[in-house]
Backbone bond lengths (Angstrom), bond angles and torsions (degrees), N, CA, C in turn:
res aa  C-N    CA-C-N  psi(-1)  N-CA   C-N-CA  omega(-1)  CA-C   N-CA-C  phi
1 M - - - 1.453 - - 1.517 108.28 -
2 W 1.331 118.43 135.60 1.441 122.03 -171.53 1.519 111.42 -100.10
3 H 1.325 115.62 151.07 1.454 120.78 169.34 1.518 109.97 -67.41
4 D 1.308 117.15 142.84 1.447 121.71 170.21 1.526 108.03 -63.55
5 A 1.335 116.76 127.78 1.455 120.11 -176.11 1.518 111.60 -60.97
6 G 1.333 117.59 -28.38 1.453 120.09 178.23 1.510 112.60 -75.02
7 H 1.338 115.99 -21.94 1.466 119.78 -179.68 1.521 111.13 -82.61
8 L 1.308 117.70 -38.41 1.447 121.95 -179.62 1.514 108.17 -136.25
9 P 1.343 118.64 90.45 1.454 121.36 -174.60 1.516 111.73 -66.17
10 P 1.342 116.67 153.37 1.458 120.25 178.62 1.523 110.54 -57.95
11 Q 1.317 116.21 145.43 1.447 121.52 178.35 1.510 108.01 -157.83
12 P 1.342 118.02 158.32 1.460 119.23 176.52 1.515 109.52 -58.22
13 L 1.320 117.08 129.93 1.454 119.34 -171.64 1.511 113.13 -67.54
14 H 1.354 117.59 -23.41 1.464 116.15 178.82 1.520 111.35 -71.26
15 G 1.330 117.99 -6.76 1.456 120.62 177.82 1.504 113.58 -102.82
16 V 1.319 117.97 0.71 1.459 120.69 -177.55 1.522 110.22 -70.31
17 I 1.319 116.82 128.90 1.459 122.09 174.08 1.520 107.25 -107.08
18 P 1.351 118.77 112.41 1.460 120.77 -178.81 1.514 111.22 -58.61
19 R 1.316 115.56 143.35 1.458 121.28 177.83 1.518 110.53 -86.61
20 A 1.312 115.87 145.72 1.458 119.90 178.63 1.515 109.36 -73.71
21 A 1.331 115.40 153.76 1.457 119.63 174.82 1.515 108.82 -65.39
22 S 1.313 116.48 151.41 1.459 120.33 -176.76 1.514 110.61 -113.71
23 G 1.319 115.13 150.78 1.457 119.92 175.54 1.508 111.82 91.94
24 P 1.306 118.33 143.27 1.462 121.63 179.77 1.513 111.06 -64.35
25 G 1.342 115.66 128.56 1.456 120.30 177.80 1.501 113.96 76.93
26 S 1.314 117.95 0.04 1.460 120.13 -178.46 1.506 110.78 -72.61
27 R 1.339 116.03 145.60 1.448 120.84 174.48 1.521 108.82 -127.21
28 A 1.302 115.68 45.58 1.458 120.73 177.22 1.510 108.20 -97.57
29 Y 1.320 117.03 129.95 1.447 121.41 -171.00 1.510 111.15 -116.73
30 P 1.351 116.11 154.73 1.450 118.26 167.96 1.514 109.06 -63.68
31 S 1.296 117.58 148.65 1.453 120.63 -178.75 1.514 110.72 -61.98
32 P 1.357 118.32 126.69 1.453 119.66 177.54 1.521 112.25 -61.54
33 S 1.334 117.02 -24.57 1.460 118.43 -179.73 1.516 111.06 -62.65
34 G 1.327 117.29 -24.54 1.450 120.22 176.44 1.514 112.77 -73.06
35 A 1.344 117.22 -12.81 1.459 120.43 179.76 1.518 112.25 -91.32
36 L 1.327 116.78 -10.48 1.455 119.07 -178.77 1.518 110.34 -64.92
37 G 1.301 116.90 133.96 1.463 121.11 179.01 1.507 111.27 -123.19
38 R 1.292 116.31 163.29 1.451 120.87 174.45 1.524 109.42 -132.17
39 D 1.278 116.90 159.97 1.457 122.10 178.25 1.509 108.09 -78.08
40 R 1.340 116.68 96.67 1.456 120.33 -174.25 1.521 111.69 -67.69
41 G 1.330 116.46 -28.56 1.449 118.23 178.35 1.512 111.77 -65.32
42 R 1.340 116.49 -33.00 1.452 120.43 -179.66 1.511 111.01 -85.07
43 R 1.340 115.88 -41.91 1.456 119.82 -175.44 1.523 112.54 -85.07
44 G 1.384 114.49 -39.09 1.454 119.33 179.58 1.512 113.73 64.59
45 R 1.354 117.17 29.81 1.452 119.97 -178.77 1.519 109.26 -130.14
46 R 1.319 115.85 151.57 1.458 121.57 174.60 1.519 108.84 -104.25
47 H 1.339 114.21 159.65 1.458 118.65 176.17 1.513 110.63 -72.05
48 R 1.317 115.38 148.74 1.458 120.55 176.69 1.519 110.12 -75.44
49 R 1.326 115.71 158.35 1.456 120.71 177.69 1.523 110.00 -61.39
50 G 1.331 114.36 142.85 1.459 118.77 176.74 1.509 113.40 78.80
51 S 1.349 118.58 22.97 1.451 120.16 -177.67 1.526 111.89 -96.11
52 F 1.335 117.11 26.37 1.458 121.70 178.16 1.527 109.10 -119.50
53 F 1.341 116.04 139.62 1.452 120.92 178.51 1.519 110.35 -92.98
54 Q 1.311 115.17 159.21 1.453 120.31 172.83 1.521 109.03 -65.90
55 P 1.335 117.55 148.85 1.457 119.88 177.03 1.518 111.29 -62.38
56 S 1.332 115.40 146.29 1.452 119.91 171.61 1.521 108.21 -69.23
57 D 1.311 117.54 139.60 1.459 121.57 -178.15 1.510 108.06 -107.15
58 A 1.330 116.69 85.83 1.460 121.09 -176.43 1.511 108.69 -101.93
59 K 1.319 116.77 94.55 1.456 121.18 -174.49 1.521 110.57 -100.85
60 A 1.317 116.03 132.11 1.454 121.80 171.43 1.507 107.42 178.40
61 T 1.306 116.32 161.14 1.450 120.54 177.51 1.510 108.39 -121.00
62 T 1.312 115.05 171.29 1.450 120.16 -178.00 1.521 110.62 -58.64
63 S 1.315 115.83 139.50 1.453 121.05 -177.99 1.521 111.23 -65.33
64 T 1.325 115.87 136.74 1.464 119.84 173.74 1.519 110.82 -99.91
65 A 1.338 116.03 -6.72 1.459 119.44 -178.13 1.516 111.91 -96.50
66 A 1.334 117.40 -11.50 1.453 119.82 -178.70 1.524 109.84 -72.34
67 S 1.317 115.54 151.68 1.451 120.28 -178.89 1.515 109.89 -83.13
68 A 1.313 117.09 127.66 1.459 121.83 176.39 1.523 108.92 -78.07
69 P 1.352 117.27 164.65 1.463 119.56 175.16 1.522 110.28 -54.71
70 R 1.299 115.65 137.40 1.455 119.77 -172.28 1.520 111.26 -96.50
71 A 1.314 114.36 150.16 1.455 120.06 178.92 1.521 109.97 -82.01
72 G 1.338 115.32 169.57 1.450 120.36 175.08 1.504 114.05 74.64
73 G 1.320 118.28 20.94 1.454 120.82 176.12 1.510 114.86 79.85
74 L 1.333 118.44 6.99 1.455 120.56 178.70 1.518 110.28 -75.13
75 P 1.332 117.99 156.03 1.462 120.63 -177.09 1.529 112.08 -61.08
76 A 1.325 116.12 143.87 1.461 121.29 175.14 1.520 109.11 -77.61
77 A 1.317 115.58 172.29 1.459 120.72 -179.89 1.521 110.29 -61.72
78 K 1.320 116.21 143.70 1.456 121.06 178.49 1.525 110.03 -81.07
79 A 1.311 115.37 150.38 1.461 120.04 176.41 1.523 109.52 -68.26
80 P 1.328 118.52 144.00 1.468 121.58 179.26 1.531 111.50 -58.69
81 D 1.315 115.97 140.93 1.465 122.47 179.46 1.529 109.33 -87.01
82 P 1.330 119.60 113.94 1.469 120.80 -177.31 1.520 113.98 -65.60
83 R 1.326 116.77 -20.28 1.469 119.30 179.15 1.521 111.79 -73.15
84 A 1.322 117.02 -18.31 1.465 120.83 -177.37 1.521 113.20 -97.62
85 A 1.323 117.90 -3.45 1.466 121.16 -174.83 1.526 111.94 -85.24
86 D 1.320 115.49 155.46 1.467 122.73 172.68 1.527 107.66 -105.84
87 Y 1.331 116.42 120.04 1.461 121.09 -173.64 1.527 111.30 -100.95
88 P 1.318 117.38 147.32 1.472 121.28 179.98 1.525 111.72 -78.89
89 M 1.337 115.80 63.38 1.455 121.69 178.93 1.518 108.49 -148.88
90 D 1.309 116.44 151.91 1.460 122.06 -174.02 1.519 109.99 -103.48
91 C 1.329 116.09 109.28 1.466 122.10 176.28 1.526 110.44 -115.41
92 G 1.324 116.96 24.52 1.454 119.73 -177.69 1.517 110.43 70.68
93 R 1.317 116.38 -134.34 1.462 120.60 -178.80 1.522 112.75 -84.40
94 A 1.310 117.15 -13.35 1.465 120.67 -176.84 1.524 111.05 -90.79
95 K 1.315 115.80 154.09 1.457 120.95 173.30 1.528 108.53 -83.85
96 P 1.313 117.41 150.54 1.465 119.60 177.11 1.528 111.26 -62.35
97 D 1.320 115.79 149.36 1.458 120.88 173.66 1.525 109.53 -81.41
98 V 1.327 116.04 136.53 1.462 121.20 174.28 1.522 107.61 -84.24
99 I 1.329 116.80 112.15 1.458 122.05 -176.31 1.520 111.37 -88.15
100 D 1.320 116.93 -38.71 1.463 121.16 179.94 1.519 108.74 -155.03
101 R 1.316 115.81 157.44 1.459 120.48 -177.39 1.523 109.54 -157.58
102 A 1.310 116.00 154.49 1.461 121.41 174.39 1.519 107.56 -161.96
103 S 1.324 116.33 144.58 1.464 120.80 -176.12 1.522 110.85 -122.30
104 A 1.319 115.40 143.22 1.463 122.75 176.42 1.524 107.74 -168.82
105 D 1.317 116.12 165.76 1.464 120.43 173.47 1.525 107.25 -82.03
106 L 1.315 116.67 88.72 1.464 121.67 -170.96 1.522 113.21 -75.63
107 D 1.336 117.70 -29.30 1.466 119.82 -176.29 1.523 113.67 -108.33
108 G 1.329 117.14 6.60 1.453 120.55 173.96 1.507 115.77 72.52
109 D 1.340 117.52 22.91 1.467 119.76 -179.23 1.521 112.49 -94.59
110 G 1.339 117.40 4.96 1.451 120.77 179.05 1.511 114.42 87.12
111 R 1.338 117.88 0.96 1.466 122.21 179.91 1.521 109.12 -122.51
112 P 1.322 117.98 140.25 1.463 119.38 -177.10 1.523 112.45 -77.48
113 E 1.311 115.52 140.73 1.462 122.73 168.74 1.531 107.84 -107.94
114 T 1.317 116.12 163.86 1.462 121.24 175.34 1.518 109.15 -120.72
115 A 1.326 116.38 123.27 1.461 121.72 171.58 1.525 107.21 -93.78
116 V 1.318 116.30 135.11 1.464 119.49 -170.90 1.519 110.82 -142.06
117 V 1.334 115.16 143.13 1.464 122.85 173.45 1.523 107.57 -108.24
118 V 1.321 117.05 124.60 1.464 121.13 -179.41 1.525 109.72 -132.35
119 R 1.325 115.89 157.27 1.461 120.88 174.28 1.519 108.83 -157.16
120 C 1.310 116.36 159.63 1.458 121.08 179.13 1.523 110.04 -72.11
121 R 1.306 115.11 150.50 1.463 120.34 178.92 1.523 110.04 -80.66
122 T 1.312 116.19 139.32 1.456 120.89 178.49 1.518 109.57 -148.51
123 A 1.331 115.78 152.97 1.464 120.61 -178.59 1.516 112.26 -82.67
124 F 1.324 116.74 -14.86 1.462 119.45 -178.85 1.526 109.45 -152.29
125 G 1.334 115.97 160.45 1.458 120.65 179.30 1.520 112.25 73.02
126 T 1.305 116.04 -175.00 1.460 122.92 179.42 1.519 109.03 -124.67
127 P 1.328 117.78 99.99 1.466 119.39 179.60 1.521 110.70 -66.84
128 P 1.327 118.24 153.61 1.466 120.72 179.36 1.524 111.71 -65.84
129 S 1.298 115.27 153.19 1.462 121.81 -177.55 1.522 111.06 -104.37
130 G 1.312 114.78 156.93 1.453 122.04 169.90 1.518 109.01 -117.63
131 V 1.320 116.63 145.97 1.463 121.63 176.11 1.525 107.60 -122.34
132 Y 1.323 115.97 122.42 1.457 121.46 -173.98 1.525 110.69 -130.84
133 V 1.329 115.57 160.90 1.459 122.39 171.58 1.520 107.88 -115.14
134 L 1.319 115.32 129.65 1.462 121.89 -179.30 1.518 110.11 -108.21
135 S 1.337 115.03 142.24 1.454 121.66 174.32 1.523 108.86 -120.40
136 Q 1.313 115.55 176.19 1.455 120.59 -177.27 1.527 111.26 -62.17
137 P 1.328 117.66 153.43 1.470 120.69 177.73 1.523 111.74 -60.14
138 A 1.318 115.51 154.50 1.461 120.43 178.07 1.528 111.17 -70.77
139 R 1.320 116.47 -24.06 1.467 120.73 178.58 1.523 108.64 -150.39
140 V 1.299 116.15 161.64 1.460 121.72 -178.94 1.527 110.12 -60.74
141 G 1.314 116.21 131.26 1.454 121.15 178.23 1.512 114.58 90.04
142 A 1.331 117.45 -9.58 1.468 120.74 179.33 1.526 110.03 -84.55
143 A 1.327 115.44 167.37 1.460 120.90 178.83 1.525 110.27 -75.61
144 P 1.330 117.85 151.78 1.469 119.86 173.32 1.520 110.81 -55.78
145 R 1.321 116.43 150.37 1.457 121.06 -177.66 1.528 111.12 -95.28
146 V 1.322 116.30 136.22 1.463 121.21 171.09 1.526 107.09 -81.06
147 V 1.336 117.14 110.50 1.464 121.07 -175.87 1.527 112.58 -105.82
148 A 1.312 117.70 -8.63 1.465 120.45 178.14 1.520 109.93 -155.69
149 T 1.317 115.49 143.10 1.462 122.50 174.09 1.518 107.77 -115.82
150 F 1.321 116.90 112.30 1.459 121.11 177.39 1.526 111.19 -84.62
151 V 1.327 116.36 -43.26 1.467 121.64 178.98 1.518 107.83 -134.24
152 D 1.323 117.06 123.43 1.458 122.79 177.19 1.529 108.55 -88.96
153 P 1.340 118.76 131.38 1.468 119.90 178.44 1.523 113.15 -55.56
154 K 1.335 117.31 -26.02 1.462 120.07 179.93 1.526 112.30 -63.95
155 E 1.331 116.98 -16.88 1.454 120.17 177.91 1.523 112.25 -78.96
156 G 1.342 116.64 -8.09 1.457 120.76 170.85 1.513 115.82 73.74
157 M 1.320 117.75 28.35 1.458 119.98 -177.37 1.519 112.22 -109.67
158 S 1.335 115.26 155.87 1.452 122.56 171.12 1.524 108.37 -107.21
159 I 1.340 115.72 166.17 1.459 121.26 -174.47 1.522 109.62 -127.68
160 S 1.329 116.10 136.36 1.463 120.85 171.12 1.521 108.74 -136.29
161 D 1.328 115.84 170.15 1.471 122.37 176.82 1.527 112.11 54.20
162 F 1.321 116.91 36.91 1.464 121.29 -179.49 1.523 109.79 -72.40
163 A 1.328 116.79 134.92 1.462 120.33 -179.56 1.519 110.09 -160.11
164 V 1.327 115.23 155.11 1.461 122.44 170.85 1.519 107.30 -123.54
165 R 1.329 115.13 121.18 1.461 120.96 178.43 1.524 107.61 -126.24
166 G 1.320 115.53 114.41 1.455 118.78 -174.18 1.514 109.59 64.91
167 K 1.332 116.77 -119.58 1.461 121.52 178.59 1.525 111.87 -110.50
168 T 1.322 116.17 19.48 1.460 121.17 -178.69 1.521 110.56 -111.95
169 V 1.328 115.97 128.07 1.467 122.24 173.72 1.523 107.17 -99.73
170 S 1.321 117.32 127.63 1.459 120.71 -178.97 1.519 110.30 -127.42
171 A 1.331 115.33 154.68 1.463 120.88 179.91 1.521 108.94 -164.76
172 T 1.319 115.25 163.85 1.460 121.95 169.47 1.517 107.63 -107.91
173 L 1.330 116.93 123.13 1.459 122.48 178.07 1.520 108.86 -86.32
174 L 1.312 116.60 131.10 1.461 122.30 179.06 1.520 108.53 -115.99
175 G 1.320 117.05 126.13 1.459 120.72 -176.84 1.514 112.16 -140.71
176 Y 1.327 114.68 -169.63 1.461 121.46 -172.00 1.522 109.82 -130.64
177 S 1.321 115.68 138.25 1.461 120.28 -178.13 1.519 112.47 -77.82
178 S 1.336 117.87 -21.38 1.461 121.02 179.43 1.516 109.30 -160.70
179 A 1.330 115.82 169.12 1.464 121.10 179.16 1.524 111.95 -69.76
180 K 1.312 117.24 -13.65 1.465 121.02 -178.89 1.525 112.74 -80.32
181 V 1.320 116.66 -15.50 1.464 120.24 -179.79 1.526 108.93 -76.90
182 P 1.353 118.91 127.40 1.470 120.76 179.83 1.523 111.36 -55.81
183 R 1.339 115.75 139.98 1.459 120.36 -176.94 1.524 112.77 -66.61
184 C 1.309 116.93 -11.73 1.461 120.05 177.77 1.517 112.56 -79.88
185 C 1.337 115.74 -19.37 1.464 119.80 -163.69 1.528 112.15 -131.96
186 P 1.332 118.51 75.28 1.465 120.20 -179.99 1.524 111.54 -59.59
187 D 1.339 116.15 140.72 1.461 120.78 -177.98 1.527 112.66 -114.17
188 Q 1.332 117.43 11.48 1.458 122.38 175.06 1.518 109.19 -131.32
189 Q 1.312 116.44 146.87 1.456 119.90 175.06 1.523 110.11 -152.99
190 R 1.343 114.46 153.40 1.464 120.52 177.27 1.521 108.81 -156.27
191 K 1.309 116.24 132.29 1.458 121.37 176.15 1.527 108.93 -82.89
192 V 1.329 116.23 133.91 1.458 121.63 -179.69 1.517 109.59 -138.71
193 N 1.330 115.67 165.26 1.454 119.24 168.62 1.517 110.09 -145.68
194 W 1.318 114.63 163.35 1.459 122.36 178.43 1.526 108.02 -125.56
195 Q 1.324 116.18 134.64 1.458 121.28 177.76 1.524 109.74 -136.00
196 W 1.320 115.09 147.53 1.463 121.40 177.80 1.524 109.08 -81.80
197 R 1.338 116.27 119.63 1.457 121.12 179.77 1.524 109.51 -141.33
198 D 1.318 115.64 129.39 1.463 121.19 174.38 1.529 112.49 52.17
199 G 1.326 116.48 43.08 1.453 120.72 174.30 1.508 116.16 83.81
200 R 1.322 118.52 13.73 1.462 121.05 178.47 1.525 109.57 -155.95
201 F 1.317 116.21 160.15 1.454 121.22 172.67 1.528 109.13 -82.70
202 V 1.314 115.25 139.16 1.459 121.21 -179.61 1.525 108.72 -120.66
203 L 1.318 115.57 128.73 1.463 122.28 178.22 1.518 110.05 -86.80
204 K 1.327 116.58 132.30 1.464 122.10 176.49 1.517 109.31 -126.50
205 A 1.325 116.66 125.71 1.459 121.85 174.48 1.516 108.27 -90.45
206 L 1.329 117.46 125.57 1.451 121.17 -177.60 1.523 110.46 -78.78
207 P 1.327 117.48 154.22 1.469 120.49 -177.66 1.521 112.27 -59.81
208 V 1.318 115.47 144.30 1.457 120.85 174.47 1.520 108.47 -73.35
209 P 1.342 119.24 133.03 1.463 120.37 178.74 1.528 111.47 -53.97
210 G 1.330 115.61 131.46 1.453 119.93 178.70 1.506 114.46 90.18
211 S 1.359 117.33 -8.17 1.462 119.92 179.61 1.519 109.97 -82.24
212 V 1.311 116.51 160.47 1.459 121.85 -178.86 1.530 109.33 -101.31
């Protein structure tokens, strides 16, 4: 689904400032595809009108069923297992492949979350990736809960340089300037990170090298 061109006019992508999520406890993010930039000096082209996606609407609040760190030297809660989660993406009969993962207490509630990169399995090409945050199951024996969507596979992007440092999730978004670009060979990239601030995750697009 596209942004109305009158609502968000075309602009050089290296100048896009992601908007913060709105509402208490909301985890709705600006579309990471809007953070993708290109080297305009090399390409000398601007984006076409309507080349921005609607923000992903990832709503959820911190789990109240997860186990907090225990007193008396007992083990703290385990990080959610990404292999056991059900993701909001269609891979047919197969489960998505877990490409990368990292766990940390991302929202400061004393319980670990797992940030994970997943994509559908394919015999050729590079299918788009999804980036999600998992929290503890709502009940014992249930699957981990997807509480945030950082990158929706429908946005058609791949992920590299994925990492979690402290409470910051970082990655390089890889995308395509047009449908004519082979899906194996993305020609756009932008480094971004997500941080928990004021009750929500906030997406930040890092400066393009050489930009002012």
